[in-house]
Structures are given as structure tokens and as C-alpha cells.
C-alpha positions as CSV (number, residue, x, y, z in Angstrom):
1,P,-54.8,82.5,-5.5
2,W,-51.9,83.7,-8.1
3,A,-49.1,81.3,-8.6
4,P,-46.5,81.5,-11.2
5,E,-46.6,79.2,-14.4
6,P,-43.2,78.7,-16.1
7,A,-45.0,77.8,-19.5
8,C,-46.4,81.4,-19.5
9,Y,-44.9,83.5,-21.9
10,L,-46.9,86.8,-20.4
11,T,-44.7,89.3,-18.3
12,D,-45.8,90.5,-14.7
13,E,-46.1,94.1,-16.9
14,E,-48.1,92.4,-19.5
15,I,-50.9,90.8,-16.8
16,G,-50.9,93.8,-14.5
17,L,-48.7,92.2,-12.0
18,D,-47.3,95.8,-11.0
19,D,-44.8,96.3,-7.5
20,E,-48.0,97.2,-5.5
21,K,-49.7,94.3,-6.3
22,K,-47.0,91.8,-5.7
23,A,-46.3,93.7,-2.1
24,E,-50.4,93.0,-1.5
25,L,-49.6,89.6,-2.9
26,Q,-46.7,88.9,-0.4
27,R,-48.8,90.3,2.8
28,S,-51.5,87.6,2.2
29,G,-49.2,85.3,1.6
30,E,-50.5,84.5,-1.9
31,F,-47.1,85.3,-3.5
32,F,-44.5,82.3,-5.2
33,Q,-41.4,82.7,-6.4
34,L,-40.4,81.0,-9.8
35,P,-38.5,77.9,-9.3
36,D,-35.0,77.9,-11.1
């Protein structure tokens, strides 16, 4: 599963995580918000 990595310096765009992929991950329960 995909999970946020606070130490990662790459943006969502740089790893290919676009709005469509985010929506797909949310539907499957694999999208996690970064902690504050």
C-alpha cells in the first residue's frame, strides 16, 4: 500500500501521484494524510 513518508523530498507530481491515482487510492482505503 501507499503511505506518506514525511522525510520524502519528492512531490506527488514527481512520483506520478495525480488526482486520478489519489481518488483510486481513497476508494481502496490506501490513501493516508501526512501528519502535521
